[in-house]
C-alpha positions as CSV (number, residue, x, y, z in Angstrom):
1,M,-139.6,61.6,62.4
2,M,-136.5,59.9,63.9
3,K,-133.1,61.1,63.0
4,L,-129.9,59.1,62.7
5,Y,-126.4,60.5,62.9
6,D,-124.7,58.2,60.4
7,H,-121.6,57.5,58.4
8,P,-121.8,55.1,55.5
9,L,-118.5,53.2,56.3
10,S,-119.5,52.5,59.9
11,G,-120.7,49.0,60.6
12,N,-122.3,50.3,63.8
13,C,-124.3,52.8,61.8
14,Y,-125.2,50.2,59.2
15,K,-126.7,47.8,61.8
16,V,-129.1,50.6,62.9
17,R,-130.0,51.4,59.3
18,L,-130.7,47.7,58.7
19,A,-132.9,47.4,61.7
20,L,-134.8,50.6,60.8
21,R,-135.4,49.3,57.2
22,Q,-136.5,45.8,58.4
23,L,-138.9,47.3,60.9
24,G,-140.3,49.6,58.2
25,I,-139.5,52.8,60.1
26,E,-138.9,56.1,58.2
27,Y,-136.1,58.3,59.5
28,E,-133.9,61.2,58.5
29,K,-130.3,60.4,57.9
30,L,-127.8,63.0,59.1
31,Y,-124.3,62.5,57.7
32,L,-121.5,62.9,60.2
33,D,-118.2,63.4,58.5
34,I,-115.9,61.7,61.1
35,F,-112.8,62.0,58.9
36,E,-113.2,65.8,59.0
37,G,-113.7,65.7,62.8
38,A,-117.4,66.6,62.8
39,Q,-117.8,64.4,65.9
40,H,-115.7,66.9,67.9
41,S,-118.0,69.9,67.3
42,G,-119.8,71.4,70.3
43,D,-123.2,70.7,68.8
44,Y,-122.5,67.0,68.4
45,K,-121.0,66.7,71.9
46,A,-124.3,67.9,73.2
47,V,-126.0,65.0,71.4
48,N,-123.3,62.4,72.3
49,P,-120.7,63.3,74.9
50,N,-118.8,60.1,73.9
51,R,-118.4,61.7,70.4
52,K,-119.1,58.5,68.5
53,R,-121.7,57.4,66.1
54,P,-124.4,56.4,65.5
55,V,-126.8,58.5,67.5
56,L,-130.6,58.1,67.3
57,V,-132.8,61.1,68.0
58,D,-136.5,60.3,68.7
59,G,-138.3,63.5,69.4
60,G,-136.8,65.0,72.5
61,F,-135.0,61.8,73.3
62,S,-131.6,60.8,72.0
63,M,-129.4,57.8,72.6
64,W,-126.1,56.3,71.5
65,E,-124.4,52.9,71.5
66,S,-125.6,50.9,68.5
67,N,-126.7,47.8,70.2
68,A,-128.6,49.8,72.8
69,I,-130.3,51.5,69.9
70,L,-131.3,48.1,68.5
71,L,-132.9,47.2,71.8
72,Y,-134.7,50.5,72.0
73,L,-136.1,50.1,68.5
74,G,-137.2,46.6,69.2
75,K,-139.0,47.6,72.4
76,K,-140.5,50.7,71.0
77,Y,-142.1,48.9,68.0
78,S,-142.9,45.6,69.8
79,P,-144.4,43.3,69.0
80,N,-142.2,42.6,66.0
81,P,-140.3,39.5,64.8
82,L,-136.9,41.0,65.6
83,Y,-137.6,41.5,69.3
84,P,-138.7,38.3,71.2
85,E,-141.2,38.7,74.0
86,D,-140.5,35.3,75.5
87,L,-138.0,35.8,78.3
88,S,-135.6,33.0,77.5
89,A,-135.6,34.0,73.8
90,F,-134.9,37.6,74.8
91,G,-132.1,36.4,77.0
92,K,-130.5,34.6,74.1
93,M,-130.8,37.6,71.9
94,A,-129.3,39.9,74.6
95,Q,-126.4,37.4,75.1
96,W,-125.4,37.6,71.4
97,L,-125.9,41.4,71.4
98,F,-123.3,41.6,74.2
99,F,-121.0,39.1,72.5
100,G,-121.0,41.4,69.5
101,K,-119.7,44.3,71.7
102,T,-117.3,42.3,73.9
103,S,-115.9,39.9,71.3
104,I,-116.7,40.8,67.6
105,D,-116.1,44.5,67.7
106,P,-112.8,44.5,69.7
107,S,-111.2,42.0,67.2
108,L,-112.9,42.0,63.8
109,A,-113.9,45.7,63.8
110,V,-110.6,47.0,65.0
111,A,-108.6,44.8,62.6
112,R,-110.7,46.2,59.8
113,F,-110.1,49.8,61.0
114,M,-106.3,49.2,61.1
115,T,-106.2,47.6,57.7
116,K,-108.7,49.8,55.8
117,F,-108.3,53.2,57.3
118,L,-104.8,53.6,58.7
119,P,-101.8,54.3,56.5
120,P,-99.5,51.2,56.4
121,E,-96.7,53.0,58.2
122,S,-99.0,53.6,61.2
123,V,-100.1,50.0,61.6
124,D,-98.7,48.0,64.5
125,E,-98.3,44.7,62.7
126,K,-97.8,42.8,65.9
127,R,-101.1,44.2,67.3
128,L,-102.9,43.5,64.0
129,G,-101.7,39.9,64.1
130,E,-103.1,39.5,67.6
131,L,-106.4,41.0,66.5
132,R,-106.6,38.6,63.6
133,T,-105.9,35.7,65.9
134,Q,-108.6,36.8,68.3
135,G,-111.0,37.4,65.4
136,N,-110.5,33.9,64.1
137,A,-111.3,32.5,67.6
138,V,-114.5,34.6,67.6
139,L,-115.5,33.3,64.2
140,Q,-114.9,29.8,65.4
141,V,-117.3,30.3,68.3
142,L,-119.9,31.7,65.9
143,D,-119.3,28.8,63.4
144,D,-119.7,26.2,66.1
145,H,-123.0,27.7,67.2
146,L,-124.4,28.3,63.7
147,E,-123.6,24.7,62.7
148,H,-126.8,23.8,64.7
149,S,-128.8,27.0,64.3
150,D,-129.9,29.1,61.4
151,F,-129.7,32.3,63.4
152,L,-128.0,33.3,66.7
153,A,-131.0,33.3,69.0
154,G,-133.1,30.7,67.2
155,D,-135.2,32.9,65.0
156,Y,-133.8,35.9,63.1
157,S,-133.6,38.8,65.6
158,M,-131.7,42.0,66.6
159,A,-128.9,39.7,67.6
160,D,-128.2,38.8,64.0
161,I,-128.4,42.4,62.9
162,A,-126.0,43.4,65.7
163,C,-123.4,40.8,64.9
164,F,-123.6,40.6,61.1
165,P,-121.9,43.8,59.9
166,Y,-118.4,43.3,61.3
167,V,-118.4,39.6,60.6
168,D,-119.4,40.2,57.0
169,L,-116.7,42.9,56.8
170,A,-114.0,40.7,58.3
171,P,-112.2,40.2,55.0
172,E,-111.5,44.0,55.0
173,G,-109.4,43.4,58.1
174,G,-107.5,40.6,56.4
175,I,-109.5,37.8,58.0
176,D,-110.7,35.0,55.7
177,L,-114.3,33.8,56.2
178,S,-114.0,30.7,54.0
179,P,-112.9,28.3,56.8
180,Y,-116.1,29.1,58.6
181,S,-118.8,27.6,56.4
182,S,-121.6,28.0,58.9
183,V,-120.8,31.6,59.3
184,V,-120.8,32.2,55.5
185,L,-124.2,30.5,55.2
186,W,-125.5,32.6,58.1
187,C,-124.4,35.8,56.3
188,D,-126.1,34.5,53.1
189,R,-129.3,33.9,55.0
190,I,-129.3,37.4,56.4
191,K,-128.7,38.9,53.0
192,S,-131.7,37.0,51.7
193,R,-134.1,38.4,54.4
194,P,-136.9,40.7,53.3
195,G,-135.9,44.3,53.6
196,F,-132.2,43.6,53.6
197,I,-130.0,46.5,52.6
198,R,-126.3,46.6,51.7
199,M,-124.0,48.7,53.7
200,E,-123.7,51.2,50.8
201,D,-127.5,51.5,50.4
């Protein structure tokens, strides 16, 4: 059985849990207490030298980076609806997977981290303002695209699973989603998918 090193407040862990559930894959969840520094133990470094989470262990093989894990799961269990076999559809999915890591996470996820997890006296307000401005620009890109498409790569795919968590969590970083009606409808569509689980599930 696969094992997932997980933390319930991590959007990156959540996206892997969501993919596993929607693919119907059983796995063992291993809680990694990042606030107590468990990621710095020697045992965990052997699993992930980058000391981040999640990490997926599949038999004797382990890998990290959440969006790479999504691609691995999609390929391992193909054919499945989350992982397109058509090359152009795969390219579109991969494009949005990378957009998630190059644009969504560096703005929306970091703004959430600063707002939700740092004590107020430790927050660089100028930097936080910059992140919120960048986050709104990212949301506008998504909103413009989703005005003409129900999902990011055409059909519902790993691209949506990859990008959804930190978009849906944007209000925890002080970023209002209400101006982005197409994004809000997209989040609602994802939440209505069979096998959807909430972050806290």
